[in-house]
C-alpha positions as CSV (number, residue, x, y, z in Angstrom):
1,X,-5.8,-31.2,-21.4
2,X,-4.6,-33.6,-19.3
3,X,-5.7,-34.7,-15.8
4,X,-2.2,-33.4,-14.7
5,X,-3.2,-30.1,-16.6
6,X,-6.3,-29.7,-14.9
7,X,-4.8,-30.5,-11.6
8,X,-1.6,-28.1,-12.3
9,X,-4.2,-25.1,-13.3
10,X,-6.9,-25.1,-10.3
11,X,-4.7,-27.1,-7.9
12,X,-0.7,-27.0,-7.8
13,X,-0.1,-23.6,-9.5
14,X,-2.0,-22.0,-6.2
15,X,-0.1,-23.8,-4.3
16,X,3.3,-22.5,-3.0
17,X,5.7,-24.0,-5.2
18,X,8.0,-25.4,-2.6
19,X,5.5,-26.7,-0.6
20,X,4.1,-28.6,-4.0
21,X,7.9,-29.8,-4.5
22,X,7.9,-31.5,-1.0
23,X,4.3,-32.8,-1.6
24,X,5.5,-34.7,-5.0
25,X,8.8,-35.9,-3.4
26,X,7.4,-37.2,-0.1
27,X,4.7,-39.2,-2.2
28,X,7.9,-40.9,-4.3
29,X,9.8,-41.7,-1.1
30,X,6.2,-43.5,0.1
31,X,5.6,-45.1,-3.2
32,X,8.6,-46.1,-4.7
33,X,8.2,-49.6,-4.0
34,X,5.2,-49.5,-6.3
35,X,6.8,-48.0,-9.0
36,X,8.3,-50.4,-11.9
37,X,10.1,-49.6,-14.9
38,X,7.9,-50.4,-18.2
39,X,9.9,-50.4,-21.9
40,X,9.4,-47.1,-23.8
41,X,8.7,-47.7,-27.6
42,X,11.6,-46.3,-29.4
43,X,13.7,-45.5,-26.5
44,X,17.4,-46.7,-27.4
45,X,20.4,-47.0,-24.8
46,X,23.5,-44.5,-25.8
47,X,27.0,-44.8,-25.0
48,X,28.4,-41.7,-23.6
49,X,31.7,-41.2,-21.1
50,X,32.1,-44.9,-21.5
51,X,29.0,-45.4,-19.7
52,X,25.6,-47.5,-21.1
53,X,22.9,-45.0,-20.8
54,X,19.3,-46.6,-21.5
55,X,18.4,-43.6,-23.3
56,X,19.2,-40.1,-23.9
57,X,16.7,-38.3,-21.6
58,X,18.1,-37.3,-18.0
59,X,16.7,-35.6,-14.8
60,X,18.3,-32.4,-13.9
61,X,19.9,-31.8,-10.5
62,X,17.3,-29.8,-8.3
63,X,14.8,-31.9,-8.1
64,X,16.2,-34.7,-5.8
65,X,19.0,-32.6,-4.1
66,X,19.7,-35.3,-1.4
67,X,19.2,-38.8,-3.1
68,X,16.5,-40.0,-1.7
69,X,14.3,-40.6,-4.6
70,X,16.8,-41.0,-7.6
71,X,16.2,-44.5,-7.8
72,X,12.0,-44.2,-8.4
73,X,12.5,-42.1,-11.3
74,X,13.7,-44.6,-14.0
75,X,10.1,-45.7,-13.8
76,X,8.9,-42.2,-15.4
77,X,11.4,-42.7,-18.3
78,X,14.5,-41.2,-17.1
79,X,17.7,-43.0,-18.3
80,X,20.0,-41.0,-15.9
81,X,19.4,-38.7,-12.6
82,X,21.7,-36.2,-11.6
83,X,21.3,-35.7,-8.0
84,X,22.7,-32.5,-5.9
85,X,23.7,-30.2,-5.7
86,X,25.6,-31.4,-2.8
87,X,28.1,-29.3,-0.8
88,X,30.4,-30.5,1.9
89,X,29.0,-29.0,4.3
90,X,25.2,-29.2,5.1
91,X,23.2,-25.8,5.0
92,X,19.5,-24.4,5.0
93,X,20.0,-22.5,1.7
94,X,18.3,-18.9,1.1
95,X,15.1,-17.6,2.8
96,X,11.9,-18.6,2.0
97,X,10.3,-18.1,-0.3
98,X,12.7,-19.0,-2.9
99,X,11.1,-21.0,-6.0
100,X,8.3,-19.3,-8.0
101,X,6.6,-20.1,-11.1
102,X,6.2,-18.2,-14.0
103,X,3.2,-19.9,-16.0
104,X,2.8,-17.6,-19.1
105,X,6.5,-18.5,-19.5
106,X,6.8,-21.9,-18.7
107,X,9.5,-20.9,-16.3
108,X,10.7,-21.4,-13.0
109,X,12.5,-18.9,-10.7
110,X,14.8,-20.5,-7.9
111,X,17.1,-18.9,-5.4
112,X,17.8,-21.9,-3.5
113,X,21.0,-21.8,-2.0
114,X,22.3,-25.3,-2.3
115,X,19.8,-26.6,0.5
116,X,21.1,-30.1,1.4
117,X,21.8,-32.5,3.8
118,X,25.9,-32.5,3.4
119,X,28.0,-34.7,1.7
120,X,28.1,-37.2,4.4
121,X,24.8,-37.4,5.0
122,X,24.1,-38.2,0.9
123,X,27.2,-40.6,0.8
124,X,25.6,-42.5,3.3
125,X,22.4,-43.0,1.4
126,X,24.6,-43.3,-1.6
127,X,26.4,-46.5,0.2
128,X,23.3,-48.4,-0.2
129,X,22.8,-48.1,-4.2
130,X,23.0,-51.6,-5.7
131,X,24.1,-50.9,-9.6
132,X,22.6,-52.7,-11.9
133,X,23.9,-53.4,-16.0
134,X,21.6,-51.3,-18.2
135,X,20.3,-49.7,-15.6
136,X,19.7,-45.8,-14.5
137,X,23.0,-43.8,-14.5
138,X,23.5,-41.7,-11.8
139,X,25.2,-38.0,-11.7
140,X,26.6,-36.4,-8.8
141,X,26.7,-32.9,-8.9
142,X,28.6,-30.6,-6.3
143,X,29.1,-27.0,-5.5
144,X,30.8,-24.7,-3.0
145,X,29.5,-24.3,0.5
146,X,28.4,-21.3,1.2
147,X,30.5,-20.3,4.0
148,X,33.6,-20.8,2.2
149,X,34.9,-17.5,0.6
150,X,35.2,-17.5,-3.3
151,X,38.2,-15.8,-3.3
152,X,40.2,-18.1,-1.1
153,X,41.6,-20.8,-3.6
154,X,43.0,-23.0,-1.2
155,X,39.7,-23.0,1.0
156,X,37.5,-23.8,-2.3
157,X,39.5,-26.6,-3.1
158,X,39.5,-28.0,0.1
159,X,35.9,-27.7,0.3
160,X,35.3,-29.4,-3.4
161,X,37.9,-32.0,-2.2
162,X,35.8,-32.8,0.8
163,X,32.8,-33.9,-1.4
164,X,34.6,-35.5,-4.0
165,X,36.0,-37.8,-1.0
166,X,33.0,-38.6,-0.1
167,X,30.5,-39.1,-2.8
168,X,33.1,-39.9,-5.8
169,X,33.1,-43.6,-4.9
170,X,29.1,-44.0,-5.5
171,X,28.8,-41.8,-8.6
172,X,28.7,-43.3,-12.3
173,X,30.2,-39.6,-13.1
174,X,30.9,-36.4,-11.3
175,X,29.5,-32.6,-11.9
176,X,31.5,-29.7,-10.9
177,X,28.8,-26.7,-10.5
178,X,30.3,-23.3,-10.6
179,X,27.6,-21.9,-12.3
180,X,24.5,-21.4,-9.7
181,X,23.7,-17.7,-9.4
182,X,22.4,-18.7,-5.8
183,X,25.8,-19.0,-3.8
184,X,27.5,-15.4,-3.7
185,X,31.0,-15.4,-5.8
186,X,30.1,-18.8,-7.1
187,X,30.1,-17.9,-10.6
188,X,33.5,-16.2,-10.6
189,X,34.9,-19.5,-10.0
190,X,34.4,-19.9,-13.7
191,X,37.2,-17.8,-14.8
192,X,39.2,-20.2,-16.4
193,X,42.2,-18.9,-14.0
194,X,40.2,-20.3,-11.1
195,X,38.5,-23.2,-12.7
196,X,41.4,-25.1,-14.0
197,X,43.2,-25.5,-10.8
198,X,39.9,-26.5,-9.3
199,X,38.8,-29.3,-11.7
200,X,42.3,-30.4,-11.8
201,X,42.3,-30.8,-7.9
202,X,38.5,-32.6,-7.8
203,X,40.1,-34.9,-10.9
204,X,43.3,-35.8,-8.8
205,X,40.8,-36.3,-5.5
206,X,38.6,-38.3,-7.6
207,X,41.2,-40.7,-8.6
208,X,42.1,-41.7,-5.4
209,X,39.0,-42.7,-4.0
210,X,38.2,-44.7,-7.2
211,X,39.1,-48.0,-8.8
212,X,38.7,-46.8,-12.0
213,X,38.7,-43.2,-13.6
214,X,35.5,-41.4,-13.0
215,X,34.0,-39.2,-15.4
216,X,34.1,-35.6,-14.7
217,X,31.9,-32.9,-16.1
218,X,31.9,-29.0,-15.8
219,X,28.4,-27.2,-15.9
220,X,28.2,-23.7,-17.1
221,X,25.7,-20.8,-17.4
222,X,24.4,-19.4,-20.2
223,X,25.3,-15.9,-19.4
224,X,29.3,-16.4,-20.1
225,X,30.0,-14.6,-23.1
226,X,30.4,-16.6,-26.1
227,X,34.4,-16.1,-25.9
228,X,34.4,-17.1,-22.3
229,X,32.6,-20.1,-23.5
230,X,35.2,-21.1,-25.8
231,X,37.6,-20.5,-22.9
232,X,35.9,-23.5,-21.1
233,X,35.9,-25.6,-24.1
234,X,39.4,-24.9,-24.6
235,X,40.4,-26.0,-20.8
236,X,37.9,-28.9,-20.9
237,X,40.0,-30.1,-23.8
238,X,43.7,-29.5,-21.9
239,X,42.3,-31.1,-19.0
240,X,40.8,-34.2,-20.4
241,X,37.7,-34.1,-18.7
242,X,34.7,-36.1,-20.0
243,X,32.5,-33.3,-20.8
244,X,30.6,-30.2,-20.4
245,X,26.8,-29.1,-19.1
246,X,25.3,-26.2,-21.0
247,X,23.7,-24.9,-19.6
248,X,22.5,-23.6,-15.8
249,X,20.0,-21.4,-15.2
250,X,20.0,-17.6,-16.1
251,X,20.4,-14.1,-14.5
252,X,18.8,-12.8,-17.5
253,X,15.0,-11.6,-17.7
254,X,14.7,-10.7,-21.2
255,X,11.7,-10.8,-23.2
256,X,9.2,-12.3,-20.8
257,X,5.4,-12.6,-20.9
258,X,4.8,-12.5,-17.0
259,X,4.1,-9.1,-16.3
260,X,7.3,-6.8,-15.1
261,X,5.8,-5.9,-12.1
262,X,5.7,-9.5,-11.1
263,X,8.9,-10.3,-11.9
264,X,10.3,-7.4,-9.9
265,X,8.2,-8.5,-7.1
266,X,10.2,-12.4,-7.4
267,X,13.4,-10.8,-7.6
268,X,16.6,-12.4,-8.0
269,X,17.1,-15.9,-8.6
270,X,17.9,-18.4,-11.5
271,X,15.5,-18.5,-14.4
272,X,15.2,-21.9,-15.8
273,X,12.6,-23.5,-18.4
274,X,11.1,-22.4,-21.8
275,X,12.9,-18.9,-22.2
276,X,16.3,-20.2,-21.6
277,X,15.8,-22.4,-25.1
278,X,17.5,-20.2,-27.4
279,X,20.6,-19.3,-25.5
280,X,21.3,-22.6,-24.2
281,X,21.2,-24.2,-27.7
282,X,23.4,-21.3,-28.9
283,X,26.2,-22.4,-26.0
284,X,25.6,-25.9,-27.1
285,X,26.3,-25.2,-30.4
286,X,29.7,-23.3,-29.5
287,X,30.5,-25.9,-27.4
288,X,30.3,-28.5,-30.0
289,X,32.3,-26.7,-32.7
290,X,34.9,-26.1,-30.2
291,X,35.5,-29.3,-29.1
292,X,34.5,-31.6,-32.0
293,X,33.4,-35.1,-30.9
294,X,35.8,-35.4,-28.2
295,X,33.8,-34.4,-25.2
296,X,30.4,-35.6,-24.0
297,X,27.9,-32.4,-24.1
298,X,25.3,-33.0,-22.1
299,X,22.2,-30.0,-23.5
300,X,19.8,-29.0,-20.6
301,X,17.7,-25.7,-20.3
302,X,14.1,-24.8,-22.1
303,X,13.9,-28.5,-23.4
304,X,10.1,-28.5,-23.1
305,X,8.9,-30.7,-26.3
306,X,10.2,-33.5,-28.6
307,X,11.1,-31.2,-31.1
308,X,13.5,-29.0,-29.0
309,X,15.0,-32.6,-27.6
310,X,15.6,-33.2,-31.3
311,X,17.0,-29.5,-31.9
312,X,18.9,-30.1,-29.0
313,X,20.8,-33.3,-30.3
314,X,21.2,-32.1,-33.6
315,X,22.9,-28.9,-31.9
316,X,25.6,-31.7,-30.3
317,X,24.1,-32.8,-27.1
318,X,25.1,-36.7,-26.7
319,X,22.3,-36.6,-23.7
320,X,19.6,-34.0,-22.5
321,X,18.0,-33.1,-19.2
322,X,15.4,-31.3,-17.9
323,X,13.6,-30.8,-14.7
324,X,11.3,-27.3,-15.0
325,X,9.5,-29.0,-18.1
326,X,8.6,-31.7,-15.7
327,X,6.8,-29.7,-13.4
328,X,4.8,-28.0,-16.3
329,X,4.3,-31.6,-18.1
330,X,3.7,-34.0,-15.3
331,X,4.6,-38.0,-14.8
332,X,3.6,-38.4,-18.5
333,X,6.3,-35.8,-19.8
334,X,9.4,-38.4,-19.9
335,X,7.9,-40.7,-22.0
336,X,6.3,-38.0,-24.7
337,X,9.8,-37.1,-25.1
338,X,11.7,-40.1,-25.5
339,X,8.8,-41.2,-28.1
340,X,9.8,-37.8,-29.8
341,X,13.2,-38.7,-29.9
């Protein structure tokens, strides 16, 4: 058992999950200048979407919602970081408590609700970003503001347009998030008849504010039916998207080791971590079989071990991401994954 395992088991697991997150976040903000990036044995650059990634492993959104520590994460081994989810309007998110650990399953339940400082504040932070050849790749994940009704297509498009105009100039790639279960009605936007015009509008907006075409991806839920996954794949090809991210968190609670009473007490929210492994891999395979080599696929959800990372690559992932596994594995976890890859 590592030192981190002992600290997690005896200290962190007894602390409110969101408080523990903020303590870690604050430590990274304070200690950023002390972090240096050291070479990782076996870590090889990867080209995807016309971008050069230092390696295949990225930090999924949710850790750095407001673009305050993304530039520190390369020191731990991540080749790319996806910030957000950022919304056009600043919003506090859902009431607390809203972040929960399920240690028996090495899983997390969150119903954060896109708490963030808003696109304008995040764009101001990113304006000072210095891009370096071969350096950390930055993805920006945007979502719908809660106050915008999902059944008003024009309002939804205007909301995403605001975020795109402000954030696209600072991103290496842009992700349209329509798959979080924690914003009412958001997943309704995954229906192709709503999603296609939204993505086309975001594409046009990004082209207006960037000097070169910005790679754009859509992130989908694992709870889509296989037919709906394939419909999204076809739409992505038709629209000329750069790629698809598979998958977001799940609303399913099937097969958990955590006692049912505890799961019921926690209540609603998106489940991430180890229980997501099988379905996320299945969705990825479906996508790769459908799109062939045309699109970049980013595999995320339940990647905890080097073997699982290799399995996701074998299933068709060009890049992989994780977040929950970092919570359980600690700061040394990314390097273990990269050595295994």
